[in-house]
C-alpha positions in Angstrom: -15.1 -20.2 -38.1 -17.9 -18.3 -39.7 -17.2 -17.7 -43.4 -19.6 -15.2 -44.9 -19.9 -15.8 -48.7 -19.8 -12.7 -50.8 -23.4 -13.6 -52.1 -24.7 -13.7 -48.5 -22.6 -10.9 -47.1 -24.6 -8.6 -44.6 -23.7 -5.2 -45.4 -25.2 -4.1 -42.1 -22.8 -6.2 -40.2 -19.9 -4.9 -42.2 -20.9 -1.4 -41.5 -21.0 -2.1 -37.7 -17.7 -3.8 -37.8 -16.1 -1.0 -39.8 -17.5 1.6 -37.7 -16.3 -0.2 -34.5 -12.7 -0.5 -35.9 -12.7 3.0 -37.0 -13.5 4.4 -33.7 -10.7 2.2 -32.1 -7.1 3.5 -31.7 -5.0 2.4 -34.5 -1.5 1.3 -33.5 1.2 1.0 -36.4 0.7 -1.9 -38.8 1.8 -5.3 -37.3 0.1 -7.6 -39.8 1.8 -8.6 -43.1 0.1 -10.9 -46.0 1.2 -13.1 -48.6 -1.0 -14.0 -51.7 -1.2 -17.4 -53.4 -3.8 -18.9 -55.4 -6.7 -17.2 -54.0 -5.6 -17.2 -50.4 -4.2 -14.4 -48.5 -2.0 -15.8 -45.8 -1.7 -13.3 -42.7 1.4 -13.2 -40.4 1.6 -11.2 -37.1 -2.0 -11.8 -36.0 -2.2 -12.2 -32.2 -5.1 -13.6 -30.3 -7.4 -11.1 -28.7 -10.3 -11.9 -26.5 -13.0 -14.4 -26.6 -14.0 -13.5 -30.3 -12.1 -12.1 -33.2 -13.4 -10.5 -36.5 -11.3 -10.1 -39.7 -12.2 -7.6 -42.4 -10.2 -7.1 -45.6 -11.2 -4.5 -48.1 -9.8 -2.3 -50.9 -9.4 1.5 -50.0 -7.7 3.9 -47.7 -9.7 3.7 -44.3 -12.2 1.5 -42.6 -15.0 4.1 -42.8 -14.9 3.9 -46.5 -16.7 0.8 -46.2 -20.5 1.7 -46.7 -23.8 -0.1 -47.2 -23.6 0.9 -50.9 -20.2 -0.3 -51.6 -19.5 -3.3 -49.1 -20.2 -6.0 -51.8 -17.6 -4.3 -54.3 -14.7 -3.4 -52.0 -14.8 -6.2 -49.1 -12.9 -9.1 -50.1 -13.1 -11.2 -46.9 -14.9 -11.1 -43.7 -14.5 -13.7 -40.9 -15.4 -14.1 -37.4 -14.1 -16.8 -34.7 -15.9 -17.4 -31.4 -14.4 -19.2 -28.5 -16.4 -21.8 -26.6 -13.8 -22.6 -23.7 -11.0 -20.2 -24.3 -10.5 -16.4 -23.4 -8.1 -15.9 -26.4 -9.3 -16.7 -29.9 -6.9 -16.7 -32.9 -9.1 -16.8 -36.1 -7.7 -18.7 -39.2 -5.0 -16.9 -40.8 -5.2 -18.3 -44.2 -8.0 -16.5 -45.6 -9.8 -17.2 -49.1 -10.3 -13.9 -51.0 -12.0 -13.2 -54.2 -10.0 -12.1 -57.2 -7.9 -9.1 -56.5 -7.4 -6.0 -58.4 -4.0 -5.4 -60.0 -2.1 -2.6 -58.2 -4.8 -2.1 -55.6 -4.1 -1.7 -51.9 -6.2 -3.6 -49.6 -6.6 -2.9 -45.6 -6.5 -5.5 -43.2 -8.3 -5.2 -39.9 -8.6 -7.8 -37.0 -10.6 -6.7 -34.2 -10.7 -8.5 -30.7 -13.4 -8.7 -28.1 -11.1 -7.1 -25.7 -11.0 -3.9 -27.7 -7.7 -4.6 -29.5 -7.6 -3.7 -33.3 -4.6 -5.1 -35.4 -3.9 -3.7 -38.8 -2.0 -4.1 -41.9 -2.0 -3.5 -45.6 -1.2 -5.3 -48.7 -0.7 -4.3 -52.4 -1.6 -6.7 -54.9 0.5 -6.9 -58.1 1.8 -9.4 -60.6 4.4 -7.0 -61.4 5.2 -3.4 -62.4 3.6 -1.4 -59.7 5.7 0.6 -57.1 4.6 -0.1 -53.6 4.8 2.7 -50.9 7.0 2.4 -47.7 5.9 -0.4 -45.7 3.7 -2.0 -48.4 4.2 -5.6 -49.5 4.1 -6.9 -53.0 4.7 -10.2 -54.6 7.8 -10.6 -56.9 9.3 -13.5 -58.9 13.1 -14.1 -58.4 14.7 -13.6 -61.7 11.9 -11.3 -63.0 14.0 -8.3 -63.9 11.0 -6.0 -65.6 8.4 -7.1 -63.0 6.0 -8.5 -65.4 5.2 -11.5 -63.2 7.5 -14.0 -64.6 11.2 -15.0 -65.0 12.2 -15.4 -68.7 15.0 -15.3 -71.1 14.4 -11.7 -71.6 15.0 -10.9 -68.0 18.5 -12.2 -68.3 19.1 -9.6 -71.2 17.8 -6.9 -68.9 20.1 -7.9 -66.1 23.0 -8.1 -68.4 22.4 -4.7 -70.0 22.0 -3.2 -66.5 25.3 -4.6 -65.5 26.9 -2.8 -68.4 25.4 0.5 -67.5 22.9 0.7 -70.2 19.6 2.0 -68.7 16.3 1.1 -70.4 12.8 0.9 -69.4 13.0 -2.7 -69.1 15.8 -2.8 -66.6 14.9 0.3 -64.5 14.0 -1.9 -61.5 17.2 -4.0 -61.6 19.1 -3.2 -58.5 16.3 -2.0 -56.4 16.1 -3.5 -52.9 13.2 -4.6 -50.8 12.9 -6.2 -47.3 12.4 -10.0 -47.5 9.1 -11.2 -45.9 8.3 -14.7 -46.9 8.4 -17.4 -49.6 11.7 -19.0 -49.5 13.0 -21.9 -47.4 15.6 -19.8 -46.1 15.6 -16.2 -45.9 18.5 -14.0 -47.5 21.4 -13.6 -45.2 21.0 -9.8 -44.9 17.2 -10.0 -45.1 17.2 -8.0 -48.5 16.0 -9.1 -51.9 17.5 -7.2 -54.8 15.6 -7.1 -58.4 17.9 -9.1 -60.8 19.8 -10.9 -58.0 19.1 -14.5 -59.2 21.2 -16.3 -56.8 20.4 -14.0 -53.7 24.0 -13.2 -52.7 22.9 -9.5 -52.2 23.8 -7.8 -55.7 22.6 -7.9 -59.3 25.6 -8.8 -61.5 26.4 -10.3 -64.9 26.5 -13.8 -63.5 22.9 -13.4 -62.4 22.0 -13.0 -66.1 23.4 -16.4 -66.8 21.4 -17.9 -63.8 18.2 -16.7 -65.2 19.0 -17.9 -68.9 20.0 -21.4 -67.7 16.8 -21.7 -65.7 14.7 -20.4 -68.6 15.9 -23.5 -70.7 15.3 -26.0 -67.9 19.0 -26.3 -66.6 18.7 -26.6 -62.9 21.7 -25.8 -60.7 22.6 -24.5 -57.2 22.7 -21.0 -58.4 19.4 -20.8 -60.0 17.5 -22.9 -57.6 15.3 -20.0 -56.5 14.8 -18.5 -60.0 11.1 -18.5 -60.7 10.0 -18.6 -57.0 7.3 -16.1 -56.1 8.0 -14.3 -52.9 6.7 -11.4 -50.7 8.7 -8.6 -50.1 8.1 -5.1 -48.5 9.2 -1.7 -49.6 11.4 0.3 -47.4 11.4 3.7 -48.9 
């Protein structure tokens, strides 16, 4: 794999790649992404010809990448060339530079056979509402979406279960489509904010599970509390 560092990023090459991808027919997004410790792990990428190029950038459309802004908005550009195979699949664990909170990043994978695969990823450590089909990372037990599960999250779940609506518990009960991050996916494929034991609903007992985890008492019911997972907005 050719990994082009940011300091040596050839903006001309970026412009050529982005122009080629912009001119290609774009199918519905098929790539999803999960961000962990500086690495964006891509899922749903298929092999496409004797070479494959990856472009990840901040913005709305590929043609927004220009010579003037490439070093600011492009967070990854890789290329894989095949020597003995006609179907190359590039490395899908992609190191990226620091991402901007709340920013949406476009993923483009162009193949030598002319196919372009797409996806998008909204980075947030909590508190940003994704649009339909966008993925974000959340922490199980994090009721107010501030990026961590703490004792106060137990309070927010408890107050919501008593029908007391506040700014901090406004997201409790909101559902997302599960993407990745757990050893086993939830049975119905849905993750509910405030649902600590992943039984499909946020209830008063979930507040207890979050509270016990915050004081380092490990149980079967709070085993997933604190885990960072990737979910997708459905509406």
